[in-house]
N, C-alpha and C positions, 0 to 999 in steps of 0.2 A: 601593779593593774592601772592603766591609764586614760582607757578605752571604757566606757559606757554608753548601752544602749538601754533604753527603757520602753516598754512595751504600752502602748495603749489603744486597749480594745473595743474602742468607742467608735461607732457609726452611725449616720443618719438612716442609710440602707445598706444591706450587704450586695454587694455588687454579684452579678451573677457566673464570674470566672474564679470568684476568691475563695479562698482554702484559710485562707489568715485565721487567728482566733479574734473574733469580734462580732458586736452585738452591741444593738442600741442600752439604752441603758438612763435611768432617772438621775435628777443632781446627786441626789442621797447616794447611790449606789455609786456614782462617781467618785463623790468625797470619801466614800468609805474606801474605795481601792486606793484610790491615795496613799490613806493611812497604810497602807498595806504595805505599797509601794514602799513609803520611809521607815517602815518598820524591816523590811525585807532586806535595804539598804545598811540598817543599822547593823546587821546580822553581818555585814562583809566589811565593815569600817575596818579590820585587822589585816583587809590584803590592801588598802590603801599606800600608795606611793607618797616620797617624801616629797616630790617633786610636783602631786600633783595631779588632779585630770588633766588631759592634752583634749578630749572630746565627749561630747558625748551627743549621742544621737537619740530623740524622741520618734517612732516609729508606731507603726498600726496597723490597722485601723485607724484613725484621722482624730489627730494628736492636736489638730485646731479648733476641735472642738473643746477644747478646757480654755478655760479663762486664762487671760494673764495672770492672776489673782493665785490660780491651781499652778502653774507652770510656777510661778516664783516662789511659791512655797516646797514644790520640788527642789530648785535649784537651790534655797534655802537651805535642804536637808543635806542635800549631794556634797555641798560646799564644807558643812559641817561636819559628815562622814568622811569625806576624800580628799578634799583639800582643792582647788583650781590652779592650775596653771597661766602663766600670766599671756600667753598667748593662745587661746582656745577654740576650738571650731563646736558649735554647737548647733545642733541642725532640729527643725521644728518641720517635719512632714507634714502637708494641707492638702485639703481638694479646694481647687481653684473657689467653689460658690461658697466656703466659708470665712473666708478672709475680706476684710473692710479696712480701710486706712486707720482707722482709729485703734483695732486689735493688733493689727501690725505694728502701729507704732508704739502700743504699749508692750506687745513683745519683744519688739528691737531694744526697748529701752532694760531690757532686763539680761544686754548681753547677747539673747542668740541672734548670730549673726548668719546663719546661713540657711535658706528657705526650700525644702523640695517640695516641688507641686505636681499632683497627679493627675498630668495633661492626658495623657493616652493616644488621644487623636485630634485632627481636627476635622471632623466629618460627623454633624450631630446624628446621623442613622447608627453609626457606629457604638457613639455614644450612649443612645437611647439604648440599642441592642445590651450592652453590657449591662446596664443597669446602672450607668452613673449619673448623677441627678445634676450636674453643670451642662453647660453647651461651650460650644467650641469658642464663642466669642470671651466667655469668664477666661477661659486661660490668658490672653492676650489682657484684660482688664485687672485680671491676677496680678500679672508679673510688672504690670505699670504702675498698679498701687504699692506694691513689693517695694518697687525701688524709689516712688516717693517717699517712705516710711523710713526708709535707710538703709535698705537691704543692697547689698551690691554683690552679693555669693549666694544664686537664684539656679537651682533646677529642674529641668521638666522632664517628668517620666514618657515614655510612649511606648507603645505596644503594637508588636505587629503580629501575622498569623492569624488574623482575627475573621471570624467567618464572615467569608464573599468579601472580605478586603482587595482590592487590586493593587497593584505595584502602583499604577498613577497616584491613587489615593494615600499611599506611603511614603511617598515622593512629595505629596502637598505639605502632608503632616511634617517630615524632614525641613522641606522648605522653611514651611511658616515657622518652625520651633526657632530654627540657627537665624531665624530672622528678629528675636526678640531677643530685649538686655538683659541677656542670662550670659549665667559662664560655665554652666555645665550642660551637659543632655544625658540621658538615661535611658537605653532600648532593652525592651525586653519582647523574648518570644512567648506568644501565649503558650500555657503549659496547664492541663485540664486535670483537677483531681475529678476522682469519682464522685466525691462528696458535695460539689458544687453543682450550680443545677445545669450549666453548662455541660459539666462533664457528665450527667443523667442525661441529655439530651443527647448527647455523642453517645451512648451506649444504647438509646435506644432508637439510633437513628434518624433523630429529626435535626442534629444539627449538621453543619459539612464546615471541614477545615479546610485552609489553602493546601496543594500537595508541600509535600519536603522540596522539593526542589525551587518551586515560588519562596518557601521562608528562607532557604538560603539565599537564593539572588535579593531578599530583602535587605537581611543581612551584612550582607557584602554590601549591597548599594547602600548603606547608612556609613557603612566602612570609611568608603570611599567620598561619598556627599559630602559629611561631615568633615574630614579632613580638610578638604578643600573649602571648605565653611568656615574655618578657624577654629573647630572644635577636634583636634588630634585625639585619638584611640591611646589611652593608657590601661582600660582593662578590658575584658573581652565585649563587657557591654556599654563600658561609660566611657565618654568623652567630653573632654574641660579643655576651657583656652589659659594661656599661662599655667599658671601655679596654684588652679584653682580644682585640681583633681583630690577630690574626697578625702580627706584625712582621715574620717573615721574608717572607710568602706576598705582603704589601703591597709588597714591596719590588718583586718580580716585575711588578706593575702600575704602578708610579711608576717603571719603568725602570731603576733601579739597578743598577751595576754587581754581580754576583755570580758567582762560581766556584762549579764543578760539582767535585767529587773523585770518582774510581771509574767503575765500570761506566757509560758509556752516560750517564755527567753531561752536563747541558748548560752553557755559561757564556754569560755576557754579560761582555766585557770592553772598558776602554778608551772604552766608548759605541758604539764602531763594529765589533766583532769576536765572531761567535756561532760556540761551536764545541759540539762534540758526542765525545765519546769513545768510543775501541773497545769493542765489548760482547760481545768475544770476549777471555776470562781469560787467556791465552795471547797474544794480540796485544800487551793491553794492559800485562802484565806485562811484557815482552820492553821496549816502548818505555821503560816508568817505569825496570826497571834499565837501559838505555840511556842515562840522563837526557835522554830527548825528551818532549817533550811526546804523550799518548796521545790526538792527536784522531783520530776517523776522519772529521768533518767540520768544516769551516770556510770562515767566506762571510765577508769584508769586507763592511759594508752600504755603501749608498750612500747618501745625502744624502734622494733622496725614501723611500725603505726607513725609515730613523731617521724622517723623518716622520709617516708613517704609523703606526708602531708609537706615535711620542709621543699619535698621534690615538686610538688604539681600544683601547688597554691602561690607561689612565683609565676608559676606559667600562665597565669590569668593575665598578668600583668605585662604591657608593653616591653618593661625591661628586663624581664626571664630570670634565669637561673645561673647566677653566679658559681660556673662550674667547679672553679679551683677552690673555693670556698666552702661548696660541698663535698669535694674528694678529701679535703683536708681533715673536714669532720669526722667522715663516714668510711674514708678510702676510696682510692679508685677501683676498687674491687666492686661495686655497686652498678658502675656504668660498665665493666666487662661483663660481668652479668646478664647485662639487659642490649650486650652489643646488639645482637639478632634484630631484637625488635628495633632498636635506634637505627639500624639502615635500613630497614623498610620502610619505618618513619620520615629520615632524610630522601630518601628513593622515592617516597609516595609525593614529596614539596611540602609535607607536615611540620616537619620542624627545620631548625637551621642554628646556624651557631656563628654569633659577632662579637668578635672583641672580644670571648671567654664567655659570652649570654647565651644559654642554651633557651631558645625560644622559639613561640609559634609564629608558622607564616600567617600569612591572612585565610591559605586556603584550611592551616591547621585550627583557626580560630572556628572554622565553622565547623568540624569535626574534632572539638576540645574532648568532649566526652571520650570520645574513640583511644584520639590519642593519650590520653590520662591513663584510661583500662591497659594500654599496652606496656606505659611505662611501671606501673604498680603490680 
């Protein structure tokens, strides 16, 4: 196991669309949670690789609500239990309003070398409607501050499909983001859970979302525009300059083992075990205190499930699936069995093969869920 995700469930306020496990907490509660994370990490020290961790990803929530001292405490524990590789990618998610020059300099001094900012939109009325605390100008300021603090690997998240969002506004957000001194852009289509405020409003008819055709046009425009702006797509929703593709997230699509620590965090261990942690803080802390894995869900994958994951996960990446390697491992019979479905997908312009790599076309990216469902 060389890839580590750490869930930090703290936020100043919960956004209207968010269904991640997050909440406000006192300093005492936060420090108690950090101790639980360290205890959970200790349970997994037998899963360490001799070469050490390649990536650590602090996600949330708002991980930048942790002090540099808190982050240092966690990193020291992870180095103790898992070891560190020489060239690591360590990502900290942050909201633009939570970062100062002093804070980011302290964070950068800990060898945290990748910053991921939740920008979401460059229109203040959308940010306010979403429940975001920052304003559009804070995104630019945060990026400039991060650069001054020594970060040269910076991501900005953007969201499309927002209520009343127009194509012109989406284009503005993309253009303003691409002009910033950053290396990576992630674009996400809004998806609402009934448990969120916006989800409830949608069910009650109080919220109107863009039509599916407009959402598809927004996604397609992002793919075309960002390619021209120097951010080629490498995954369905992710775009990066040069060699700045996120190493941590790419490991998910390449189906590498990874460990998730914290509330509701997911893991893939030993190639066939998928787990999800408790999302109730009391149950999580109680299990960890008792030296028990804090799993709420545990599934041992069958050979068929593993084969399906090894087929569809790489298709999310621009490089696609190595058909020869897949056939050598599982036999050509799989593609023979799926011949009818695959012919339809090729005829519909959703799939293509280039130099032995099975790939989604741009049209296929827009309909990726349907394509993957047909393949498995």
